[in-house]
N, C-alpha and C positions, 0 to 999 in steps of 0.2 A: 386895516381892520380885519380881524380874524373871522373865519366862517363860524356860523352857529354850530353847536355841538351836533345837532341833528343832521345838518348838512354834511359835516365831516364823516359822521357815521354812515350816512347814505353813500358817500363817495367810496368809503372803505368797503362797504358791502358790495357795491357794483364792481370795484376793482377785484375783490375776492372772487366774485362770480366769473368775471371775464378772464382772469389769469389762466385757469385750467383750460378754458375754451381756446385761448390763444396758443397754449402749448399743444393742444390737439391739432389746431389748424396748421401750425408750423410743421407738423409731421407730414403733411400732404404736399410739401414743397422741398425742392432740392436747392441748397444754397449755392451761391456762386463759388464759394470756397470748396464745396464738395465737388462741383463740376470740374473746377481747375485741377484739384488733386487727382481726380480720376483720369482726366485727359493726360496729365503729366505722367501718371503710372503707365498708361498705354503707350504714350510717346516714348518713354524710356525703353520699351520693349520692341518698338517698331524698327524694322531694318531700313533706316533712312540712308540714302546715298546722295551726296552732294556732287553734282556735275559742274565743273568749272569750265566754262566756255571761253576760249581765248582765240580771238580772231578779229579781222577787220570788219567794218560794216559791209553788209551784202555778201558775206562769205558763207552763209548757210547756217548760222548759229540758231536762229529762231526756227529754221526748218528742222533741225535736229530735235528741238523741243517738241515740235508738232509730231514728228515721227515717234518719239518715245511716249507721248501722252495721248495721241489721237485727237488733240484739241484743234479746232479751226484756227486760222491765222489771227483773226481778230481777238479771240479769247486769249491766245498766247500773248499778243501785244498788250492786252489789258492786265495780264497776270504779273508782268514784271513791275517791281516797285524799287525806287532808289534805296540803295543800301549804304553806299559811301559815295563820295564825289566821283569815284572812278568805277564803281560797280553797281549792278542792280540785281535783284533776286526775284525768283518765281518759285514759290513752294507749291508742289503739286501732290495731291489734289486740293489741299487746303493748308493754311498756315497752322491750324490746330493740330492736324495729324498728317504730316507730309511723308510721302514715300520717296519723293524726289525733290531736291532743292537745286534749282539751276542758278548758278551765279555767272553773270555775264559781264564782260569787260566793256566799259564805256569809253569811247574816244580813242581807241587804239589806232594809230595812224594819223590822228589829228595833231597838227603841228603845235596847237596850243596846249597839248597835254604831253608831258614827257613820259617815256617808258619807265623811268625810275619811279615816278609817282604811282603809275598803275601797278608796277611790281610791288611797291610797298603796300598799297591797298590790298592786294591779293594775299600777301604774306600775313597781314594783320587778320584777314578773314580766316586763314588757316589755323590761327591760334584759338579760334572759337570752336567749341564742341570738339576737342581733339580726338574723342573716341569715335567720331563719325567716319564712315567709309567715304572716300573721296576719289574722284577721277578727273584728270585733266583731259579735255577734248580740244585739240588744236585744229581749227578750221582754216584751210588754205584753198583758195580757188585754183583750179587746175591751170588757169592762165596767168596766175600771179607769181612773179619771181622776185618781186621787191619785198623780201620777207626778213630783212635784217632786224627790224624792231620786234617782230614776233619771236624770232630765234633768241634774241637777247632776253625777252621776258620769260620764256619757257625755260631757258638755261638757268636763269637765276632761281626760278621756282623749284626746279628739279634738284639743284644743288642744296637748297634749303630743306626740301622735303623729298628725298629720294625714294621714300616708301610709297608715295602716291603715283600710281601708274599713269602713263600718258598715251593717249590715242591720237594719232595724226589722221585727220579726216580730210581727204582731198575731195573737194566739192565742185558743183556746177560743171559736171562732165560734158553735158550737152553742148557747151560752148565750143567744143572741139569736134563735134560731129561733122562729117562731110557736108551734110545738108541740114538746115535748120528744121526741116519737116520730118527728118528721120527719127524713128522711135528708138527707145533703148534697146541695145543688143542684149543677148543672154549675158547674165552676170558671171564672172567679171568681164568688163569690156576688153577687147583685144586690139582695138584700133591703134595703129602705129603712133599717131599724134598723141593720144592719151598715154600710152605706155611710156613714151619718151619724157613727157612732161612729169608724170608721176615719179619716174626714176630720178629725175633731177631734183624734185622736191624732197624725195626720200633721202637723197644724199645730203641735202642741206640740213636736215633735222635728224640725221642718223644717231647723233650723240645724245639726244634728249627725248626721243620717242620710243616706246616699246613696240608698238604695232602701227601699221598703216592700213587704212581702209578707204575704199572708193565709194562715195555716196553722191546721189543726185536726187534730193528731195524737192519736188516741184509742186506747184499749185494746180488745181484741176483745170483752170483756164489755160494753162501752158500746153495741155494736150498730150503730155507724155504718159505712157503706161509701162510699169506701175508708177504711181506718184512718188512712192517711197522706194526708189531704186537702191538696193543695198541694205534694206532694213533687216533682212534675215541675217546677213553677215554681221551687222552691228549687234544684233542680239547674241549671236554666237561669240563675238569678241568680248562682249560684256561678261558673258559666262566665265571666260578665262581670266579676265582682269580683276573682277570683284570677288569679295568673300562670298561663300556659298549662300548665306541667307539673303544678302542683298541681291545677288545675281538671280536667285529664284523669284524674288518679288518682282524684279523688272522683267524677267522671262515670262511670268504670268501675264503681265500687262501687255507684252508684245505678241503673245500667242493666243490670247482669249479673243473670240470673235467680237464680243462686246466689251470694250475697255471699261464701260460703266459697270458691268457685272463684276469684273475683277476688283475694282475699287469698292463697289457696293458691298461685296462680301466682307471685306475688312471692316468697313464702317458699320455694317449692320451687326457684326459681332459686338462692337462697343455699344451700339444703340440698344441692343436687346438686354443688356444689363440694366439699363434704365427702364425699359418697357416692362421687364419682369417685376421690378420694384413697384412701379406705378399700378400694374395690374393687380398685384396683391393688395395694395392700399385701396384700390377701387372696390375689391371684394369685401374688405373689412367695412368700408363705408356703406356699401349696399346692404349689408346684413342688418342694418337698422330696420325694424319691422314697420315703421311709420311710413305710409305712402307719401311720396313727394318730398319728404323731409330731407332726403339725401341728394336730390338732383343738383342743387347748387354746389354742394361739396364735390360731387362727381365731375361736374362741368369744370370747376376750378382745377381739379386734379388733372383732367385730360388736357386742358389748356396749358397747364404748367408742364406736362410731359412734352407737348409739342414745342414749347419754348426750349426745353432742355435738349431735345433731339435736334432742333435747329442749330444749337450751339455745337453739337457734335459734327454737323455737316457745314460748319462755318457760316451759318445763316443766323443773324441776330434779329430776333423778333420781339416786339412788345406784346402785351397781353391782347390788345385789339387785333394786331396782325395774326397772332396765333389763333385767336377765335375765328378769324376769317378762314384760315387754313382748315380748322376743324369743320366749319360750316360747309366748305367746298368739298370736303371728303366724306361727310357724314351720309349723304344720300338719303335713303329712307329710314335710317336708323333712329331718327328722332321719334317717329310714330311708335316704333318698337319700344323706345325708352319710356314713353307714357304708358304703354301696355304693361311694361315690366313693373312699373310702380303700382299699377292697379292690381297686379297679381298678389301684392303684399296683403290684400284683403283676405286671401285664401289662407285659412289657418294651417299651420304646420309646414306646408311646402313653399309658401309664398316667398319667404326670404331666401330660401335655398335656390329657387329658380332665379330670383333677381340677382343673387350673388354670382351665379355662373354666367349670367348674361353680362353683368358689369365687367367681370374679369375678361371674358372673351372679347367684348367690344373694345375695351381699353387696349388689349393686345392687338386687335385688328387695326385700330386707329394708329397705334404706334408703328406697325408694319407699313401701313399706308403712308404715314408721314415720312418714313425712311425712303420709300420710292419717290415721293414728292420732292424731298430735299436732294435726293441723289440725282434726279433729273435736272434740277437747278444747277447742281455742281457740275454736271456734264454739259451745261449750256443748252439743254433741251427744254421745251415747254411741257410741263406736266400734263398728263391726260387724266382728268378726274374720273371719267367713266372706266378706264382700264384699272385705275387704282381702286375704285369701288368694287370692281369684280374680284380683284385680289383680296380686298378686305372681307368680302362676303365669304370666300373660301376659308380664309384664315379664321374668321369668326366661328364658323361651324366646327372647324377642327379644334380650336381652343376651347369652345364650349363643351364639346364631347370629352376632351381630355380632362377638363376640370370636373365634370360630372362623374367620370369614371374614377377619378382620384378621391373626390371629396363627398361622395354620396354617403348617407347615414349608414349604409350597410358595410362600408369599407372601414 
């Protein structure tokens, strides 16, 4: 049974009214396709290096990851994900925008897994993203001389990919110290037992490794100082083995006092492109002169911005979770938001003041969200009070810049 004519006309009228509103509403959101396209564009320009770790269990592979990323052991352990039956991967700092990709061999030295299978899995890995810079790091304990399987794997890989440099890392040096309680000597160590062992290992791998490095990356509870013995030598060696852009990116990671700041600067450059767009949209919405009419739209805008920024930092949030982040960071801004809406009753200047406030607050919220997500990425607990202080400073700066640029006299 068909609808009455009046009902159909009413439906068409409602549809005609809602369609332009829906189009306006959609402008205040960034689609998944837009996010993916933008991240891909940044990813294509990012100097990503894949570090392929080849070594037996307990030979110091995860310790090298800790040294290069500054991440604690439990975070590194959780970061690795199965890639193939014989390899696992850890993209750092995130899978969305990785600076380093660590590919680790699984089961090398295990009688149930043949070296041929592991070699084949690694060779298949090398066919992916052929433009990516790569580096083999072969880890051998200073006390391990049963290295035939390692030598076979790296020889096959170097023959197939001679352009990929190979670093031989001799690890666990403290196992040959005269006393277990003895601390690290000045680098490089000169003890006779270590020198002899390293020379023998170097001879075994001379045909397939470009450089040899002595490393002893320990845990805090082991009691050795420094924990990352040989880290500066590793940094200098990477400078020589990798292309300039990739070497500089890793060098920055290793020489910055706060690893999080080095990573944060790169991610914030990406995030600010989104923050800028959302701040402008907030200003447009706030220009509506009707008090309280724009608050739902602005709230939706800011929640959407937090969702998008979370994606940049590899944090997936739903609307409810994003609203929780906004609430925890907002501090005393809500009362100011109400006051901003009341200002719209003032003829002439009300909407101008409200617009500058909305732009500045949206920008400050975006910067605060970047710090929040950056802390989560670094394995730290975010400090809302510290973030609110940063937001307060950012808010004042952004508001002043907006007023200087967009006052009626300009």
